[in-house]
Each structure stands twice: as structure tokens, then as C-alpha cells.
N, C-alpha and C positions, 0 to 999 in steps of 0.2 A: 646632456648640457642644456641648461635652460637659458634662453636669451630673453631678456627683459628690456624692452625699450620704452621710453617715456616719450610720448608725443606731446608736443607743446602746441596749443592752438594760438598761433601768433595773431590771427584775426581777432580772436576774443579778447587778447590782451592789448590790442592796439588802441583801445579807447575810441574806436570809430562808432558813430551813431548812424544807423541806416534809417533813412526816411523813405517810405514807399508812398509815392504820389497817388497811387490807387486807393489809399486810405481815405482820400478826399473825394472819391467818386460818389456823387449823390445817387442813391438808390432810387429807382423809379422807372416807369415806362416812358419811352421817347417816341414822339410822333412828329412827322414832318407833314404839315398841311400844305398841299401844292394848289395854289390858286388857279392854275392852268385848267382845272377841271370846271372852274366857273366861267371860263371864257368862251365866247361864241367862236366856234371854229379854232380854238386855241389861239386866238389873235386879238379878240376885242372883248373888252368888259362893257356889258350893257348894264348901266346902273339900275334900271328897274328890275331886271331879272335878278341881278346880284342881291339887291336889297330884299327881294322876295325870298331868295334862298336863305340869306342870313337870318331873316325873321322866322322861317320855318324849320331851320336845322336844329337837330338835337345836340346842343353844346355840352350837355351833361356827360356825354360820352368821353370828354376830355378831362373829366374830374380827376384831380390828383396826378396828372401827367405833365411831362415836360414837352412843350410844343414849339417847334420851329415852323414859321410861316415863310413860304418862299414861292417863287414862280419859275418853273423849269422851261416854260414856253418862251419863245423869242417874241414877247409882246410888251407893249408899254402898258403898265398897270399904274393907275394913279395912286398916290400915297394914301388918300382917304380910304381906299379899299383895304389896305393892310391895317389901317387904323381901326376900321369897322370890325375886322376879324379879331384884332387884339382886344377891343372893347368887349366883344361876345365871349372870347376865350378866357379873359382875366378872372372872372368870378369862379371859374372851374379849374383851370390849369395851375400847376405849381409855379410855372414859368412859362412866359411867352417871349420868343425872340424872332427877329427878322433874319432870315438866312436859312442855310441848310443844316443837316445834321452835325457837320463839323463845327459850324458856328455855334450851334446849341451846346455841344460838348465844351467848347472853349468858354463860353459864357458860364456854364454850370461849374467848371473847375475854378475859374477865376473867382466867382462868388464864394465858393467853398474855401478856397485858399486865403481869401480876405479875412476869414475868421481865425486863421492860424496865429497863435501867439509865438512869435519868433524869439522872444526873450528866453524861453526854455532851452534854446540852442545856442545861447551866448557863449562864445569861446570854445565851442565844441568842434570836433572834426566830424563833418557830416558827409555821408555817401547818399546821394539821391539814387534810389534803385532805378535801374534802367529797363527792366523787363518784368512781365508778369502776365496774369490772366486777363486783366482788364486793360484795354487799350487807352493809353494816356496821350492826349494831344500835346504836341510840342509846346504849345502855348502854356501848358501847365508847368513844364520844366523851366520855361523862361520866367514865368511868375514867381516860382520857388526861388530861383536864382537871384531875382531882384530883391525879394524879401529877406533872403538869408545872408546874402553877401555882406551887408553892413554889420552883422552881429557875430558871424562864425569865425572860427580860427582858420578853418579850411573847408573847402567845398569840393566834392568829387562826384562823379557820375559813374554808375555801373554797379558792381557787386564788391563787397569788402575784399574779396580775393583778387579782384581785377578791376582797378578803378582808372578813370581818366581824370586827371586834375583839372579843375576849373578855376579855383581861386585859392590863394594862400595870403593870409594877413601878413604884412611886413611889420616886423617889430621895430 
């Protein structure tokens, strides 16, 4: 006796469009520059010493990299010190932000998502993929939600076989 079963892929027939936020991940090296290494006893910024460091440092090593500038020491650092670093890094780095690695990832994703043409998703049923090999900051999911909600028919989070509804357009 031969049993023949036809399997129907309901996910494929559902008309769902999967959008992977990791597709907007900007490739490139990330560097966190911690100004605490330039502080005297990790407490005080001596202007003369700092300016000498900035003048003699090899800024070309940051060429093509994404750089976050921060201070992990409990110290008061004047704004001009960060400005001076940004000035020296800007000709080399792809991006310079104030903050830690998480802030850097947020800025990179937001800038990348700003280029997204949401019109291609007009009246579509979208699933924003929830997991993958590349860590996606929550801010990227928030940004995608903001951009897509005005144009999509529905918005879900997860995988096509198991989604969490986020938004559904009322007719």
C-alpha cells in the first residue's frame, strides 16, 4: 500500500514578507576609544599632556573603522576633549560617536535604516525577524516599527511560523 501525502507550506502561501534587521548591519571594525587612558591617575585631564598626546598619536590606525569615544572612569572630562578627539578621528573613521559600543551600534543601525525605502512594503504583511547571528539592538527594532507602521498592512515580530503581532491596520 502506497501512502501519498501532500504537504502544504502554509507559511509560504501566507503572503508574509520577512524582514531581517541584520541585513542593515554596517560591516566594519568597531573600536571604543576610552579617554580614561589619557587621564592623570584616571581622574584628571591635564590639557597640556592631552594636547601633546593628540598631536603625536597615530590617528591613521582608525582608518575605515567605526569609533565610539567614551570615558569609563569616574572623572569630569571637559567637552572640548571629546571634540578634539572627534576632530582628529573624523578624517579617518567611517563614523565617530560619543558613547559606548551599544551607542555606536544604535547610531549605525539608525543611520542604515534611514536609507530604507518603506514604500516597497506598502500594504504588505511584514514579519521582522527576531533572531540571527548578528546581535541587533532593540533600538533597530523600534526604528523599523516607527518607519513601517504607517505603510504596512500588518507588522509582526519573530519567525513566520511563530509571530507576535505588533500592529494591524484597521480598515
